[in-house]
LOKOL-258483 format. One line per 2 residues: their letters; for each residue x, y, z of N, C-alpha, C, O. Coordinates in steps of 0.05 Angstrom, whole numbers. Example, Ala and Ser with C-alpha at 12.3 -4.5 7.8 and 13.67 -1.06 7.14 Angstrom:
BEGIN
as	264:-114:156:246:-90:156:264:-66:156:285:-66:169 ~ 257:-45:142:273:-21:143:258:1:157:268:23:161
This chain:
BEGIN
me	412:597:268:406:611:240:387:623:232:367:609:229 ~ 385:648:225:355:666:220:339:641:200:349:623:185
ip	311:647:208:293:635:192:282:665:169:275:686:180 ~ 283:663:144:279:683:130:254:687:125:240:667:124
rh	240:717:119:215:724:115:203:713:83:213:716:61 ~ 179:701:91:172:686:64:161:715:44:149:735:53
pq	169:710:18:174:682:4:198:664:12:198:640:10 ~ 218:681:21:249:670:23:245:643:45:233:644:67
tr	258:623:35:258:598:54:287:588:63:305:602:54 ~ 295:566:79:314:556:83:308:530:87:285:524:88
gi	328:511:89:330:482:101:330:480:124:339:498:138 ~ 318:457:136:318:451:162:348:438:173:360:420:161
tl	357:451:198:376:440:203:379:424:233:358:423:245 ~ 400:413:246:398:402:272:401:427:295:394:422:318
ed	411:454:287:417:471:301:385:488:303:385:508:317 ~ 357:480:289:334:491:293:322:473:321:300:478:332
kp	339:451:330:315:434:342:309:453:368:289:453:381 ~ 330:468:372:321:480:405:292:499:402:273:496:416
ll	293:521:380:270:530:372:245:515:369:225:518:382 ~ 248:500:351:225:484:346:214:468:364:190:463:364
dr	232:458:384:221:437:409:207:457:427:187:448:439 ~ 216:486:432:197:503:448:174:503:435:154:492:445
lf	172:513:413:146:524:394:130:496:403:112:498:419 ~ 137:472:393:119:448:396:112:443:420:91:430:423
ae	128:452:447:125:446:469:96:470:480:79:463:496 ~ 96:496:465:76:509:475:49:507:458:26:515:465
lq	56:495:434:31:486:417:16:463:426:-9:464:425 ~ 25:445:433:23:413:440:1:401:417:-24:400:415
pr	23:396:401:9:384:374:-3:360:382:5:346:401 ~ -25:354:366:-35:325:364:-31:306:339:-38:282:339
vs	-19:319:316:-18:309:295:11:304:282:24:323:274 ~ 20:277:282:42:264:285:67:281:264:91:276:269
el	63:292:252:84:303:232:92:329:250:110:342:241 ~ 82:336:269:91:364:288:115:361:308:115:372:330
tf	136:346:300:160:346:314:181:350:304:185:346:280 ~ 200:360:320:228:369:304:241:343:284:248:347:261
an	242:317:299:251:295:292:237:287:262:249:281:241 ~ 213:287:265:198:279:237:203:304:217:204:298:193
ly	205:324:221:211:345:199:235:347:186:237:353:162 ~ 263:342:208:279:334:197:295:312:188:316:312:176
lf	279:292:198:284:262:188:270:261:154:281:248:137 ~ 247:275:150:238:273:127:238:302:106:223:310:88
rk	259:311:117:263:341:99:272:338:74:268:358:59 ~ 285:318:65:293:310:41:273:300:21:274:309:-2
vh	254:280:28:227:272:18:214:288:10:209:292:-14 ~ 203:305:35:180:321:29:193:352:20:177:370:16
ey	218:357:18:235:384:12:227:408:29:228:432:21 ~ 217:398:56:215:417:81:231:439:78:254:435:71
rl	222:466:81:236:493:86:221:511:100:197:516:99 ~ 238:521:113:227:541:137:220:563:124:232:567:103
tl	202:580:132:201:608:126:186:627:156:182:613:176 ~ 181:652:158:171:664:168:146:682:154:149:696:134
vg	125:679:165:96:694:156:87:709:181:77:698:200 ~ 92:734:179:90:748:200:102:741:225:127:740:223
da	95:736:246:112:727:267:109:693:272:111:681:294 ~ 105:683:249:93:648:259:121:632:240:132:643:221
vv	127:610:249:150:599:242:131:577:225:115:563:237 ~ 134:575:193:114:551:182:140:540:170:163:549:169
al	129:515:160:144:494:141:132:491:116:109:482:117 ~ 141:495:91:137:481:70:145:465:63:168:460:71
gr	131:444:38:136:419:37:123:409:4:110:422:-12 ~ 131:384:2:111:376:-16:105:343:-11:118:327:3
gy	85:340:-24:73:310:-18:96:292:-39:112:301:-55 ~ 90:264:-32:108:248:-51:96:242:-84:102:228:-102
dg	74:262:-80:64:261:-110:72:290:-125:64:297:-147 ~ 90:305:-109:104:329:-116:84:356:-113:91:377:-125
sa	61:354:-99:43:374:-92:54:392:-73:68:382:-55 ~ 51:419:-75:65:434:-55:44:437:-36:21:433:-43
yf	47:445:-11:34:450:17:56:461:34:81:461:32 ~ 33:474:57:45:480:83:38:469:106:14:462:108
lp	50:467:122:42:448:153:23:472:171:24:496:164 ~ 9:465:193:-5:481:210:22:500:218:42:487:225
pf	24:524:218:40:538:232:50:536:262:33:530:279 ~ 72:541:268:88:533:295:80:549:320:80:543:343
gg	72:572:309:65:590:329:64:618:320:69:623:297 ~ 57:640:341:48:660:331:24:668:320:4:655:326
di	22:688:303:-4:687:288:-13:672:272:-17:679:249 ~ -20:644:281:-19:622:268:-46:622:245:-47:607:225
ag	-67:643:251:-91:647:237:-87:666:217:-100:665:196 ~ -71:684:223:-62:704:199:-42:692:185:-43:700:162
as	-21:673:191:-8:658:169:-20:643:152:-17:647:127 ~ -33:624:162:-51:607:148:-72:620:126:-79:607:107
rk	-83:649:133:-97:653:117:-83:666:88:-89:665:64 ~ -60:679:103:-40:691:79:-29:669:61:-31:674:37
ll	-20:651:67:-9:627:49:-33:614:34:-30:601:14 ~ -59:618:46:-81:613:28:-89:624:6:-94:615:-16
es	-90:648:16:-90:664:-2:-76:665:-29:-87:666:-51 ~ -47:664:-24:-26:663:-39:-29:630:-62:-9:625:-76
gl	-52:612:-64:-56:597:-70:-45:569:-61:-46:549:-76 ~ -34:567:-37:-17:543:-25:-44:527:-14:-66:535:-8
tl	-34:499:-16:-56:485:-1:-47:478:29:-23:473:31 ~ -59:476:49:-54:468:81:-56:437:81:-75:422:77
yg	-33:431:86:-36:400:91:-33:393:129:-15:403:141 ~ -49:379:140:-44:367:158:-62:385:184:-57:382:208
ad	-78:401:177:-99:409:197:-121:391:202:-135:378:187 ~ -120:394:233:-142:377:252:-165:391:253:-167:413:241
dl	-189:379:267:-216:391:269:-206:417:296:-218:439:297 ~ -192:411:309:-189:441:328:-174:461:314:-177:485:318
fl	-153:448:292:-145:474:278:-158:494:268:-155:518:267 ~ -183:471:257:-203:487:234:-218:508:248:-224:529:238
ac	-226:495:281:-244:508:300:-232:532:299:-242:551:287 ~ -203:535:315:-188:557:325:-181:574:309:-183:597:315
hl	-171:567:286:-155:587:267:-167:591:241:-160:612:230 ~ -183:578:231:-199:580:204:-230:587:209:-245:582:190
gg	-238:596:227:-267:602:237:-287:577:229:-311:579:222 ~ -274:553:233:-293:527:231:-290:524:199:-301:503:190
gd	-282:536:187:-284:528:159:-293:545:136:-293:538:112 ~ -302:571:147:-305:593:132:-290:596:108:-266:592:111
gv	-298:603:83:-285:615:63:-266:592:52:-256:596:30 ~ -259:566:65:-242:548:54:-258:518:51:-279:510:60
ea	-243:506:37:-253:475:36:-237:464:42:-215:467:32 ~ -245:446:63:-230:427:75:-242:401:70:-266:395:73
vp	-214:381:60:-224:356:47:-213:339:67:-192:345:78 ~ -225:319:73:-208:295:100:-186:278:80:-192:268:59
dr	-163:277:90:-144:260:75:-151:235:96:-145:236:120 ~ -162:215:86:-166:189:101:-139:178:105:-132:171:127
nn	-121:174:80:-101:161:79:-77:171:97:-54:161:98 ~ -86:193:110:-62:209:134:-76:210:161:-69:226:178
fd	-94:195:164:-108:198:192:-88:186:206:-75:168:196 ~ -82:196:233:-69:187:253:-87:165:274:-111:168:282
yl	-72:145:279:-81:130:296:-80:131:324:-58:132:333 ~ -102:132:341:-90:142:370:-105:116:383:-127:106:376
hl	-84:107:404:-89:85:421:-88:92:441:-82:115:447 ~ -95:70:461:-92:81:495:-63:64:497:-62:45:482
kd	-43:68:511:-21:56:517:-27:30:536:-15:9:530 ~ -41:32:552:-47:16:565:-54:-6:551:-40:-26:548
em	-76:-2:542:-83:-29:520:-61:-41:502:-62:-65:497 ~ -47:-29:495:-22:-38:470:-5:-53:492:2:-77:488
aq	0:-38:517:20:-56:534:6:-77:545:22:-95:539 ~ -11:-88:555:-22:-104:563:-42:-127:549:-49:-149:557
ls	-47:-114:527:-61:-137:505:-85:-153:525:-86:-177:526 ~ -100:-139:537:-125:-152:557:-149:-155:538:-156:-141:519
gk	-159:-179:551:-187:-174:540:-194:-191:509:-178:-193:490 ~ -216:-198:510:-219:-221:483:-216:-210:456:-212:-223:436
qy	-218:-177:456:-207:-164:431:-181:-164:420:-175:-159:397 ~ -158:-174:446:-133:-172:438:-124:-204:435:-101:-210:429
hk	-144:-222:440:-136:-251:447:-114:-260:423:-93:-271:428 ~ -123:-253:396:-105:-257:377:-82:-249:376:-64:-263:368
kk	-79:-223:386:-47:-212:384:-36:-221:410:-11:-216:408 ~ -40:-231:431:-31:-246:454:-21:-266:447:1:-271:455
nr	-36:-285:429:-35:-317:415:-7:-315:400:9:-333:399 ~ -3:-288:386:21:-287:364:47:-282:383:69:-292:381
vn	38:-264:403:64:-254:416:74:-281:428:97:-288:427 ~ 51:-296:441:64:-323:461:78:-340:439:99:-351:444
yf	65:-343:411:77:-357:392:109:-354:385:124:-373:378 ~ 113:-334:386:143:-320:390:154:-326:402:175:-339:397
ln	146:-318:430:163:-321:458:167:-351:461:188:-358:472 ~ 150:-370:452:155:-403:459:175:-407:431:180:-431:430
rh	183:-398:416:198:-409:392:227:-392:392:247:-399:380 ~ 224:-374:404:247:-359:405:269:-351:426:260:-339:446
rh	292:-354:427:303:-343:450:316:-315:449:339:-312:440 ~ 300:-296:459:302:-271:451:311:-248:478:312:-257:501
qv	315:-224:472:324:-202:496:309:-179:480:310:-171:457 ~ 292:-170:505:278:-143:494:294:-119:508:291:-120:532
ei	314:-94:498:324:-78:505:321:-52:501:313:-50:478 ~ 324:-29:511:329:-7:510:346:1:488:370:-7:490
ln	340:16:465:358:23:452:383:34:456:382:54:469 ~ 413:26:446:433:40:455:458:42:432:452:35:409
dg	475:48:437:495:52:414:506:24:400:514:21:377 ~ 506:3:421:509:-19:416:488:-36:395:497:-56:383
hl	470:-29:392:455:-44:371:451:-28:347:432:-33:333 ~ 466:-9:340:463:4:317:469:-5:290:455:-2:270
ag	498:-20:292:501:-34:272:485:-62:259:488:-73:237 ~ 465:-68:284:451:-90:279:427:-84:270:417:-99:253
al	412:-57:280:390:-49:268:392:-34:242:371:-30:229 ~ 414:-26:235:424:-15:206:422:-39:189:417:-36:165
al	426:-63:197:426:-90:177:401:-94:179:387:-91:158 ~ 393:-99:194:358:-110:191:342:-88:182:319:-94:175
le	349:-64:180:334:-39:163:336:-44:137:316:-39:124 ~ 363:-55:123:372:-58:96:360:-80:96:344:-76:78
ew	355:-101:104:344:-122:93:317:-120:92:306:-130:72 ~ 299:-107:113:273:-100:112:268:-85:84:253:-95:67
gr	283:-61:81:284:-52:52:277:-60:30:260:-53:13 ~ 300:-85:32:299:-97:0:279:-116:2:273:-127:-20
vr	267:-124:22:242:-147:17:218:-124:8:204:-130:-11 ~ 212:-97:23:191:-79:16:199:-70:-13:183:-75:-31
te	216:-61:-18:225:-53:-47:215:-68:-70:206:-58:-91 ~ 219:-94:-65:208:-119:-78:179:-118:-87:170:-119:-109
iv	167:-114:-63:136:-119:-60:122:-87:-70:102:-84:-85 ~ 133:-71:-60:126:-48:-70:145:-29:-95:165:-17:-86
pr	140:-26:-120:162:-16:-137:168:19:-132:152:36:-125 ~ 186:21:-135:204:46:-131:188:70:-144:182:91:-133
gt	184:64:-167:166:86:-189:135:92:-181:121:107:-194 ~ 125:77:-156:98:90:-152:99:104:-129:119:106:-114
tq	73:116:-127:71:139:-99:82:122:-76:101:132:-64 ~ 71:93:-67:78:82:-47:109:74:-47:122:73:-26
gg	119:69:-72:147:59:-75:163:86:-62:181:83:-45 ~ 153:116:-73:167:130:-61:169:136:-29:189:146:-18
sv	147:129:-17:143:132:16:158:108:28:168:109:51 ~ 160:87:13:175:65:25:213:78:23:227:81:43
qg	219:83:3:246:95:-1:253:113:22:272:108:37 ~ 235:136:25:233:158:41:233:148:69:244:161:87
ei	218:122:75:217:115:102:242:96:109:247:90:132 ~ 256:88:90:281:70:98:309:92:100:330:85:112
eg	305:120:85:322:137:92:322:152:119:341:159:133 ~ 297:154:123:283:172:151:292:154:171:306:166:187
aa	287:127:176:297:101:196:323:103:201:332:105:223 ~ 338:101:173:373:101:182:382:126:193:398:125:211
ea	372:153:183:380:173:196:375:175:227:391:182:244 ~ 348:165:229:342:163:261:357:151:279:360:159:302
lr	371:126:269:385:112:287:410:116:290:421:109:310 ~ 426:133:266:450:137:273:442:169:287:464:177:295
ly	426:183:292:428:208:300:402:207:326:390:228:331 ~ 398:184:340:373:178:356:380:199:382:361:212:392
re	402:202:391:405:212:413:402:246:408:386:262:419 ~ 420:250:389:415:285:383:384:294:374:376:317:376
lg	371:272:365:340:275:357:318:278:377:295:287:376 ~ 334:266:399:317:261:426:301:242:424:281:244:438
ls	304:217:406:287:192:396:298:172:418:322:170:424 ~ 273:153:432:278:134:443:273:109:437:250:107:429
gv	281:92:437:277:64:427:275:31:438:294:26:453 ~ 258:10:433:265:-11:439:269:-35:414:256:-39:393
vi	291:-47:423:302:-66:403:295:-96:416:297:-101:440 ~ 286:-116:393:286:-139:401:309:-160:393:314:-157:369
lv	321:-175:402:343:-191:395:337:-223:396:323:-235:412 ~ 349:-231:378:342:-267:376:369:-277:373:384:-268:355
dd	375:-296:391:399:-302:388:423:-285:388:445:-293:380 ~ 418:-266:396:436:-245:399:442:-227:373:463:-216:368
vv	414:-225:353:417:-213:325:400:-197:332:383:-206:348 ~ 397:-164:322:376:-153:321:357:-157:302:363:-158:278
rg	331:-161:310:309:-172:289:283:-155:291:263:-162:278 ~ 283:-132:308:262:-117:307:278:-86:326:297:-88:342
fa	266:-63:319:266:-42:335:242:-20:330:230:-16:309 ~ 239:-10:351:216:12:347:230:33:359:245:32:379
lg	224:53:344:230:87:353:208:108:358:188:108:344 ~ 212:125:377:188:141:379:199:166:402:220:168:414
er	172:187:402:186:208:426:159:214:429:138:204:421 ~ 165:236:446:140:248:460:125:267:436:137:278:417
ln	101:267:441:85:282:416:75:306:435:83:329:433 ~ 56:298:453:49:326:476:50:318:501:66:300:504
re	35:327:525:38:322:549:29:293:556:36:281:577 ~ 10:282:536:-3:254:541:-4:237:524:-18:217:525
ta	15:243:500:16:224:479:45:220:468:59:239:460 ~ 54:195:467:75:186:456:74:184:428:50:181:421
vc	94:184:404:88:180:379:107:159:370:129:162:380 ~ 105:137:354:123:116:342:123:125:315:105:125:299
hf	151:133:313:156:147:282:165:120:267:158:117:244 ~ 179:101:278:193:73:258:181:48:272:175:49:296
ek	179:31:260:173:1:270:186:-18:248:176:-19:226 ~ 203:-29:255:214:-47:233:226:-69:249:234:-70:272
gd	224:-92:227:228:-123:240:237:-136:219:242:-124:198 ~ 239:-159:221:240:-189:206:209:-194:198:193:-201:215
lf	201:-192:176:180:-194:162:171:-223:158:148:-228:151 ~ 192:-242:163:180:-272:166:179:-281:196:178:-305:200
me	181:-264:217:180:-276:243:159:-275:255:156:-254:268 ~ 140:-290:255:108:-288:267:111:-283:296:128:-293:310
gl	90:-264:303:94:-251:325:110:-233:333:109:-228:358 ~ 129:-219:318:152:-201:326:138:-174:325:142:-159:344
yq	125:-166:306:113:-138:305:98:-142:333:106:-130:353 ~ 80:-155:334:58:-158:361:71:-147:388:62:-132:405
ll	104:-165:385:116:-159:412:126:-135:410:129:-123:431 ~ 133:-123:388:145:-96:391:134:-75:394:144:-54:401
dr	100:-80:384:83:-58:397:81:-59:425:79:-38:438 ~ 80:-87:435:72:-85:460:98:-75:475:93:-58:491
ef	115:-81:472:138:-67:486:151:-43:489:166:-35:507 ~ 142:-31:468:146:-2:457:121:10:477:127:31:489
sr	99:2:480:76:11:495:86:5:525:79:19:544 ~ 99:-10:526:99:-22:562:126:-2:573:125:9:595
ll	146:-1:557:175:6:574:181:35:568:195:47:583 ~ 170:50:545:171:76:536:151:99:547:127:96:543
ft	160:116:557:136:140:558:111:126:577:87:125:572 ~ 122:117:597:106:106:617:82:128:628:60:119:637
dc	87:158:628:72:176:638:48:180:615:29:195:618 ~ 51:171:601:31:183:571:6:160:573:6:136:580
ty	-13:175:566:-37:158:564:-40:149:534:-48:126:529 ~ -34:164:518:-43:150:489:-14:150:470:7:163:474
ln	-20:130:449:5:129:434:-7:132:404:-26:119:396 ~ 9:153:390:-1:163:366:24:139:346:48:137:346
re	-1:124:329:19:98:305:18:115:284:20:100:264 ~ 17:140:275:16:155:250:-2:144:231:-24:136:239
qd	3:142:205:-20:141:190:-13:113:166:9:103:163 ~ -36:107:153:-24:79:138:-22:82:107:-22:64:91
lg	-19:113:100:-18:120:67:-37:109:49:-37:114:25 ~ -57:90:61:-72:79:43:-67:54:34:-82:42:18
ee	-40:40:46:-37:21:45:-57:3:55:-64:8:79 ~ -71:-19:43:-95:-36:51:-86:-54:74:-101:-55:94
sl	-61:-70:72:-55:-82:96:-46:-64:119:-59:-64:140 ~ -24:-49:116:-24:-32:142:-49:-21:154:-54:-23:178
rq	-65:-9:136:-90:2:152:-105:-20:169:-114:-12:190 ~ -109:-47:162:-119:-71:173:-105:-75:203:-117:-76:224
ak	-76:-78:198:-62:-82:222:-71:-60:243:-76:-68:265 ~ -73:-33:236:-73:-13:257:-102:-13:268:-103:-11:293
ls	-126:-16:253:-141:-18:259:-152:-44:275:-175:-45:285 ~ -136:-61:275:-139:-91:288:-125:-84:316:-126:-102:333
yh	-112:-63:322:-108:-54:348:-133:-37:364:-129:-26:386 ~ -159:-34:352:-183:-18:359:-167:10:373:-161:12:397
pv	-164:28:354:-158:57:360:-180:68:377:-204:64:372 ~ -173:80:394:-194:97:406:-199:131:389:-212:149:399
el	-188:132:369:-188:154:353:-175:151:332:-151:143:333 ~ -190:157:305:-180:164:276:-175:195:283:-194:211:281
la	-149:203:290:-144:232:290:-147:246:253:-128:244:237 ~ -166:255:249:-176:263:226:-157:284:214:-153:302:231
ky	-142:289:186:-136:312:181:-135:317:154:-132:299:138 ~ -138:346:145:-148:358:121:-132:368:101:-109:375:109
rv	-137:371:82:-124:390:58:-142:410:58:-167:407:56 ~ -127:438:60:-151:463:65:-142:479:46:-119:489:49
rk	-158:486:25:-156:507:4:-176:525:5:-196:522:19 ~ -170:547:-10:-188:572:-4:-204:570:-30:-195:563:-52
i	-233:579:-24:-248:574:-37:-249:601:-53:-265:604:-72
């Protein structure tokens, strides 16, 4: 389906995957939003729309607070398309330092505000997979606590796991929405996460996602789903488990890193959205980089 020229737009469909995959392969992005699966799975919650600005494919979207923005263009005259949309009054979300340097003259004529709640956490996969050394002693203890108490299997996601994974997700969502009210910004992100994860499970083959599943007594108690982000980095989009099973999430983290995307050096574990407990959990894995993302406006 043809992408209309700005200001006309259209929604994202599965038929866009070959084109966007090719553009992202050429772009080699570092920020976690820039994959086809991420755009497709969050197309409703962020109201993603595609448009052509010059020869550049651009996604327009909205934040959880309803504010309009555009993501870094996917190819073509990236600088020209960005300037044109900034001149029109739109905000650019998701620009990293390299984008600012390469396409916006290092920030001349624009205001680039770091968005800490949306910084991506970049980790060394080998560290996540091995949990070696004193800094990971507590993580390893929690994994061992789980292993010593539960008869479990770790398996690569397949169709036979889907019903169990969806049931687990439903229960995870019930517990989380009791903790975070739906009417809040964080509540909106939780609901979007539930809907996106459910569709990711149902369409994991079509979207090119890979996953690991942890079963306890043959019941799915945890799963993690991700894909390749660039040549040297994988990204984990979803990680869901029984919130009352100690050590399960640490085992999920380890097994995702150990079993999947074994030729990648880094794992991008996305953002914390300003949720303090999630921030502390991600920081406890000692990221090698907090990948800064900026909201950019014309001055």
